[in-house]
C-alpha positions as a printed NumPy array, in Angstrom:
array([[ 24.68 , -26.942, 237.981],
       [ 24.934, -23.785, 240.09 ],
       [ 28.689, -23.281, 239.734],
       [ 30.041, -20.095, 238.151],
       [ 33.648, -19.059, 237.631],
       [ 33.628, -15.957, 239.831],
       [ 31.996, -17.511, 242.915],
       [ 32.614, -20.642, 244.927],
       [ 29.687, -22.518, 246.419],
       [ 31.335, -22.875, 249.859],
       [ 34.569, -20.85 , 249.809],
       [ 34.105, -17.153, 250.645],
       [ 35.762, -14.771, 248.198],
       [ 36.22 , -10.972, 248.463],
       [ 34.164,  -8.533, 246.393],
       [ 35.102,  -4.845, 246.427],
       [ 32.347,  -2.322, 247.228],
       [ 32.739,   0.652, 244.822],
       [ 29.494,   2.381, 245.8  ],
       [ 26.603,   2.471, 248.261],
       [ 23.464,   4.406, 247.26 ],
       [ 20.565,   5.252, 249.617],
       [ 17.196,   4.191, 248.194],
       [ 14.708,   4.77 , 251.02 ],
       [ 14.559,   6.006, 254.588],
       [ 11.97 ,   4.137, 256.636],
       [ 10.75 ,   6.918, 258.918],
       [  8.233,   4.758, 260.76 ],
       [ 11.158,   3.156, 262.614],
       [ 12.804,   4.71 , 265.663],
       [ 15.487,   5.546, 264.761],
       [ 14.725,   5.691, 261.001],
       [ 16.275,   2.803, 259.061],
       [ 17.604,   3.047, 255.478],
       [ 17.418,   0.72 , 252.507],
       [ 20.53 ,   0.956, 250.334],
       [ 21.788,  -0.334, 246.997],
       [ 25.252,  -1.895, 247.261],
       [ 27.271,  -2.144, 244.052],
       [ 30.039,  -4.776, 244.062],
       [ 32.754,  -5.439, 241.494],
       [ 32.814,  -8.945, 240.064],
       [ 36.476, -10.014, 239.934],
       [ 37.893, -11.211, 236.61 ],
       [ 37.568, -14.965, 236.15 ],
       [ 40.489, -17.244, 236.89 ],
       [ 42.046, -18.979, 233.844],
       [ 40.706, -22.434, 233.229],
       [ 43.08 , -25.374, 233.319],
       [ 44.821, -25.661, 229.967],
       [ 43.737, -22.162, 228.875],
       [ 45.734, -18.949, 229.118],
       [ 42.609, -16.832, 229.5  ],
       [ 38.924, -17.346, 230.239],
       [ 37.118, -14.902, 227.972],
       [ 33.693, -14.804, 229.583],
       [ 32.066, -14.745, 232.999],
       [ 29.022, -16.927, 233.489],
       [ 25.877, -15.194, 234.766],
       [ 24.345, -16.187, 238.076],
       [ 21.547, -18.761, 237.677],
       [ 18.177, -16.975, 237.812],
       [ 16.535, -17.596, 241.184],
       [ 19.753, -18.206, 243.102],
       [ 21.259, -16.173, 245.938],
       [ 24.629, -15.526, 247.566],
       [ 25.813, -15.854, 251.153],
       [ 27.458, -12.793, 252.71 ],
       [ 29.853, -13.131, 255.651],
       [ 30.101, -10.23 , 258.105],
       [ 33.72 ,  -9.295, 258.82 ],
       [ 33.005,  -8.142, 262.366],
       [ 31.411, -11.278, 263.815],
       [ 31.465, -14.024, 261.136],
       [ 27.645, -14.045, 260.865],
       [ 26.293, -15.119, 257.461],
       [ 23.131, -14.023, 255.662],
       [ 21.555, -14.876, 252.316],
       [ 20.903, -12.067, 249.829],
       [ 19.451, -12.223, 246.332],
       [ 21.25 ,  -9.985, 243.811],
       [ 18.812,  -7.599, 242.157],
       [ 21.126,  -6.769, 239.268],
       [ 24.094,  -8.512, 237.657],
       [ 26.028,  -7.389, 234.57 ],
       [ 28.808,  -9.882, 234.04 ],
       [ 30.153,  -7.987, 231.017],
       [ 30.664,  -4.839, 233.102],
       [ 31.587,  -6.824, 236.223],
       [ 28.797,  -5.482, 238.447],
       [ 26.692,  -7.211, 241.101],
       [ 24.096,  -5.277, 243.124],
       [ 22.377,  -6.081, 246.401],
       [ 19.472,  -4.147, 247.907],
       [ 19.63 ,  -4.298, 251.703],
       [ 17.311,  -2.891, 254.345],
       [ 18.945,  -1.992, 257.644],
       [ 17.354,  -3.546, 260.724],
       [ 18.186,  -2.237, 264.189],
       [ 18.731,  -5.789, 265.434],
       [ 20.29 ,  -7.106, 262.213],
       [ 24.028,  -7.491, 262.715],
       [ 24.791,  -8.125, 259.027],
       [ 22.397,  -5.528, 257.589],
       [ 23.737,  -2.875, 260.008],
       [ 27.284,  -3.642, 258.87 ],
       [ 26.41 ,  -3.545, 255.165],
       [ 24.448,  -0.275, 255.419],
       [ 26.823,   1.68 , 257.68 ],
       [ 29.573,   3.784, 256.064],
       [ 31.569,   3.774, 259.286],
       [ 31.494,  -0.023, 259.678],
       [ 31.912,  -0.856, 255.976],
       [ 33.409,   2.055, 254.006],
       [ 33.204,   2.27 , 250.221],
       [ 36.256,   0.58 , 248.755],
       [ 36.306,  -2.187, 251.325],
       [ 35.757,  -5.847, 250.462],
       [ 32.834,  -8.087, 251.377],
       [ 33.178, -11.857, 251.364],
       [ 30.554, -13.895, 249.498],
       [ 30.048, -17.457, 248.404],
       [ 27.496, -19.154, 246.207],
       [ 25.404, -19.406, 244.218],
       [ 22.91 , -21.131, 246.493],
       [ 19.245, -22.023, 246.227],
       [ 16.938, -24.904, 245.367],
       [ 14.504, -22.884, 243.23 ],
       [ 15.734, -21.863, 239.778],
       [ 13.575, -20.153, 237.189],
       [ 13.116, -21.879, 233.822],
       [ 11.938, -19.75 , 230.913],
       [  8.472, -20.564, 229.551],
       [  8.055, -23.491, 231.949],
       [  4.642, -22.089, 232.977],
       [  2.124, -19.909, 231.205],
       [  1.633, -17.779, 234.349],
       [  3.651, -17.233, 237.52 ],
       [  2.069, -15.654, 240.611],
       [  4.345, -13.861, 243.099],
       [  3.53 , -12.643, 246.613],
       [  5.983, -10.64 , 248.702],
       [  6.408,  -7.949, 251.346],
       [  9.197,  -5.432, 251.935],
       [ 12.651,  -6.733, 250.986],
       [ 11.002,  -9.929, 249.788],
       [ 10.797,  -8.108, 246.457],
       [ 14.499,  -8.793, 245.741],
       [ 14.233, -12.432, 244.578],
       [ 11.07 , -11.578, 242.65 ],
       [ 12.801,  -8.657, 240.951],
       [ 15.778, -10.787, 239.951],
       [ 13.476, -13.257, 238.204],
       [ 11.346, -10.537, 236.613],
       [ 14.268,  -8.641, 235.089],
       [ 15.811, -11.788, 233.629],
       [ 12.544, -13.242, 232.326],
       [ 11.145, -10.024, 230.86 ],
       [ 14.426,  -9.26 , 229.092],
       [ 14.189, -12.61 , 227.288],
       [ 12.039, -12.123, 224.187],
       [ 11.783, -15.898, 223.749],
       [ 10.267, -16.334, 227.222],
       [  6.461, -16.446, 227.047],
       [  5.662, -16.592, 230.775],
       [  3.362, -13.881, 232.182],
       [  3.87 , -12.638, 235.741],
       [  1.384, -11.463, 238.361],
       [  3.011,  -9.753, 241.358],
       [  1.22 ,  -8.814, 244.58 ],
       [  3.536,  -6.638, 246.676],
       [  2.597,  -5.514, 250.187],
       [  3.985,  -2.373, 251.813],
       [  3.052,  -0.236, 254.799],
       [  2.876,   2.946, 252.678],
       [  3.881,   4.269, 249.229],
       [  7.092,   5.652, 250.719],
       [  8.075,   2.156, 251.873],
       [  7.958,   0.53 , 248.412],
       [ 11.396,  -0.834, 247.56 ],
       [ 12.395,  -0.71 , 243.855],
       [  9.207,   1.203, 243.008],
       [ 10.693,   3.049, 240.008],
       [ 12.257,  -0.147, 238.678],
       [  8.928,  -1.977, 238.862],
       [  7.163,   0.868, 237.033],
       [  9.743,   0.686, 234.246],
       [  9.226,  -3.062, 233.878],
       [  5.447,  -2.618, 233.713],
       [  5.824,   0.068, 231.048],
       [  8.345,  -1.925, 229.012],
       [  6.428,  -5.229, 228.94 ],
       [  2.793,  -4.526, 229.918],
       [  1.506,  -7.706, 228.281],
       [  3.624,  -9.944, 230.525],
       [  3.631,  -8.193, 233.911],
       [  0.827,  -7.062, 236.214],
       [  1.653,  -5.564, 239.607],
       [ -0.87 ,  -5.143, 242.422],
       [  0.265,  -3.046, 245.376],
       [ -1.204,  -3.677, 248.832],
       [ -0.639,  -0.527, 250.888],
       [ -1.729,  -0.894, 254.475],
       [ -5.342,  -2.058, 254.111],
       [ -5.793,  -0.867, 250.524],
       [ -5.138,  -2.511, 247.16 ],
       [ -3.822,  -0.579, 244.136]])
């Protein structure tokens, strides 16, 4: 069951954007394109039928994503949250701006989407959900912003002391400056070295 109290699988609901933080500037593009971290506020849950108050907010199923609807042209895109803290009411998306990407341009541009505005989302969606300890080893391969679904699974799995799965991530990037969530990956490797191995493919090299 993918349903959670603060999202609807098909009905778009507004999420306020309290902050937008630049992560990277991809200087090999002309003009240079940024990758940003968008922090959204999870609204308080609606009371359940027969209850005056719902005390908790369910977390998003690990491996699922949300659909974002662009306010300027009604285009929709799927994004995997990289961080969710339901107790603090925070959901984060990492988005790379593409010159021809109508939704990514809107999300990354202060003029088009100012801090404090609302973004409509629905979900959770997805046919692949992670199950703790279902496999002894999981091998992940990604490039660029493809790290976001991998990172969501890694943070949830490695934070679970009862989960015994070991992860092997191969992450391709054009250069060291293009690595998205590099510091976060280093922290995960340091925190749980016995369960995570990361191999970086930079251009034609392997590190």
